[in-house]
N, C-alpha and C positions, 0 to 999 in steps of 0.2 A: 504494500500500500504506500509506503513512504516514497518508493521510487517513482510512482505515478505523480505524487505531489511535486516532486522536484522537476520532473520532466515538463509539467504543464506550467511551471512558474516562469512567466515572461517578465515579471516585475517583483520587486520586494518593497514593502513599506518600511520606511525608516522613521522612527521616532527621533526627532532632532531636538537638541538642547545646547545651551551654552555652559561651558566650564571656563570661567574667566572670560576672555574674549574669543576663545576657540569654539567653533561650531562643530559639535560631535553628533553622531547618530548611532543607533543600533536597530537591528531588526525588531520590529514591533512585537513579534511573537515572544521575545525575551522579556517584555514588560508585563508585569502583573498589574500594577496600578501606579498612579502618580498622585502624591498627596503633599500637603504642607508638612513641614517639620513639626513633630509633636514633642512632648516632654522626653528628654533624653536622660539616660543614666550613664555616667562615665564608667569606663572599664579600666581598672588599674592595670598597668603594664601592657596595655594593648599597643600595637604599632601606632605611630603618631598620626597616621591618616585615618584611624578609626575614631570617629567623633563620639561614639557611644552606642548604646542599644536602646530600643524602645519596644513597647508592647503594642502590637497592632492587632486588635481583636483576638487577643489570646496567643498570638504568635510573637516570639522574640525575633526582632529584626536588628541585625548589625548594620550600623550606618557608617558608610565609608565616604570620607570627604574626597570626592573624585578629583577636584582641583589639586589637592595635596598629593594624592596617589599618582597623578599624571605629571606632577612637577610644574603645575601652572599657578601655584599659589593657593592658599587656603580659601575656601568659600566661607564667608562670614555669616554666621547664623542671623545676625541682625539685618541682613540684606533681603529678607523674605524669600529664602531659598525653597526649593522643592526637593522631594525625594522621589526617585524612580525605584520602585520596589521590583526586584528581580528574584524570581524563585529559582534556586539552585538545588541540586540534590542534597537533602539533609538540612538545609537552613535557608533563611530568607536574608537577603542583603538589600539594603537601601543605598542608593547612590545619591549623595548630596550634591546638587547642582545649583548654578546661579539662576537659570531661567529656562523655561520650557519654550520651544519654538514649534515649528510645524511638523506634520507628518508629510514626508516627501516620498512620492512613488518613484522608485529608481529601477532602471534597466540593469540587471546584474552584469550584462556584457559591457556596460560602460563604466563599471567600477574598476579603477586602476589600482595597481599595487601601492601600498603605503611606502613612502620614502623611509629610509633608515632612520632619519631624524626629521620629524614633522613639527615645525614651530617650537623646537626645543623639547619636544616630547619623545620619549623612547618609542621607536617604531614598532616594537613588539606589542604595544597596547592597541594597535590598529590592524585591521585586516585589509584595509584599502581606503581609497578616497573617492568621493563621487562629486563631480562638478555639475552644478546647475548653472543657469544663465548668470546668476549673480553671486553664487556662494561656492565654497569648497567645504565639503562635509567630511570630516574624519570619521570613518566607521570603526567603532570600538570592537576590539577582540575581547568579548565579554568574558571568556574563560580566563584570559591573561589578567584582565582587570580585577577579577574576583579572587585571584590567588592572594591569600593573606599570609604571607611569610611562612608557608608550610605548616601552619597550625591553626586550629579553630580559635577565633577570638573569644568566644564565649565558652567558659569552662564551668561546669556544674560540679560542686563538691569541694 
């Protein structure tokens, strides 16, 4: 069944958003929901890009400051940021971003490989770039972004 889905895909929908001044995007199927930042609990000894955890309808969500993770500077909580909640196997991760943008319909054949260094960001965080008439969208390698220093941020016990 999955092979049929990929064969018939002549476009993908990218949820786009700003991290600092960089326009980034990810396949919309990776997005569970987008919401405002809620009350956070700090996690002692977590990596510096982990802002904290929050309780979202009974689920513990680890909040990653995407700007800090990508080396674009910290997204400040006072700037009315948003979380993009991404469901990953075993846990929920929220990506703290500066601003939500549009959903862009992209032709996968027009996605170009990501340069090794894109706007000062490590190229491994991106699977490619997509050019629209007015913008360049860096497409996040969500698996690479969600790697949290080889250990779970939240430890129970």
